[in-house]
KOLFIZA-593320 format. One record per residue (C-alpha): x, y, z; residue in three letters; chain. Coordinates in steps of 0.5 Angstrom, whole numbers, always signed. Example, Ala and Ser with C-alpha at 12.3 -4.5 7.8 and 13.67 -1.06 7.14 Angstrom:
<nodes>
+-------+-------+-------+---------+--------+
!     x !     y !     z ! residuo ! cadena !
+-------+-------+-------+---------+--------+
!   +25 !    -9 !   +16 !     Ala !      A !
!   +27 !    -2 !   +14 !     Ser !      A !
+-------+-------+-------+---------+--------+
</nodes>
This chain:
<nodes>
+-------+-------+-------+---------+--------+
!     x !     y !     z ! residuo ! cadena !
+-------+-------+-------+---------+--------+
!  +112 !   +38 !  +314 !     Met !      A !
!  +118 !   +36 !  +309 !     Thr !      A !
!  +124 !   +33 !  +310 !     Glu !      A !
!  +128 !   +39 !  +309 !     Leu !      A !
!  +124 !   +43 !  +314 !     Glu !      A !
!  +125 !   +38 !  +319 !     Thr !      A !
!  +132 !   +38 !  +318 !     Glu !      A !
!  +132 !   +46 !  +319 !     Ile !      A !
!  +127 !   +46 !  +325 !     Asp !      A !
!  +130 !   +40 !  +329 !     Asp !      A !
!  +137 !   +44 !  +330 !     Pro !      A !
!  +133 !   +51 !  +332 !     Ile !      A !
!  +129 !   +47 !  +337 !     Glu !      A !
!  +135 !   +43 !  +340 !     Glu !      A !
!  +139 !   +50 !  +340 !     His !      A !
!  +133 !   +54 !  +343 !     Gly !      A !
!  +134 !   +60 !  +337 !     Ser !      A !
!  +136 !   +61 !  +330 !     Glu !      A !
!  +141 !   +66 !  +333 !     Arg !      A !
!  +144 !   +60 !  +338 !     Ala !      A !
!  +144 !   +55 !  +332 !     Leu !      A !
!  +148 !   +60 !  +327 !     Ile !      A !
!  +153 !   +61 !  +333 !     Arg !      A !
!  +154 !   +54 !  +334 !     Ala !      A !
!  +155 !   +53 !  +326 !     Leu !      A !
!  +160 !   +58 !  +326 !     Leu !      A !
!  +164 !   +55 !  +332 !     Leu !      A !
!  +163 !   +48 !  +328 !     Asp !      A !
!  +166 !   +51 !  +322 !     Leu !      A !
!  +172 !   +55 !  +326 !     Asp !      A !
!  +174 !   +48 !  +329 !     Glu !      A !
!  +173 !   +44 !  +322 !     Leu !      A !
!  +178 !   +50 !  +319 !     Ala !      A !
!  +183 !   +49 !  +325 !     Arg !      A !
!  +183 !   +42 !  +325 !     Asp !      A !
!  +184 !   +42 !  +317 !     Gly !      A !
!  +190 !   +46 !  +318 !     Asp !      A !
!  +193 !   +42 !  +323 !     Arg !      A !
!  +191 !   +35 !  +319 !     Ala !      A !
!  +194 !   +37 !  +313 !     Ser !      A !
!  +201 !   +38 !  +310 !     Ser !      A !
!  +201 !   +45 !  +307 !     Lys !      A !
!  +207 !   +43 !  +303 !     Gly !      A !
!  +203 !   +37 !  +300 !     Phe !      A !
!  +197 !   +41 !  +299 !     Leu !      A !
!  +201 !   +46 !  +295 !     Arg !      A !
!  +205 !   +40 !  +291 !     Gly !      A !
!  +211 !   +42 !  +295 !     Leu !      A !
!  +215 !   +38 !  +300 !     Phe !      A !
!  +221 !   +38 !  +305 !     Ser !      A !
!  +228 !   +38 !  +301 !     Glu !      A !
!  +230 !   +31 !  +302 !     Gly !      A !
!  +224 !   +28 !  +304 !     Ala !      A !
!  +222 !   +26 !  +298 !     Arg !      A !
!  +226 !   +25 !  +291 !     Ala !      A !
!  +225 !   +30 !  +286 !     Val !      A !
!  +224 !   +26 !  +279 !     Pro !      A !
!  +229 !   +28 !  +274 !     Ser !      A !
!  +227 !   +29 !  +267 !     Asp !      A !
!  +229 !   +22 !  +265 !     Asp !      A !
!  +224 !   +19 !  +270 !     Glu !      A !
!  +218 !   +24 !  +269 !     Ala !      A !
+-------+-------+-------+---------+--------+
</nodes>
């Protein structure tokens, strides 16, 4: 058995079926997405900041 096959077969065996594994993976992805939403500042990701939280550089400074 190749390493890739082992990486696929071991989690299937751990969860009992392909369907259970896919469900677990989807739940993990959902949790990661929600965690990313909580851990990331939307303003920072969009390049926007709260007014007054950070000085906006003037044209002279840029």
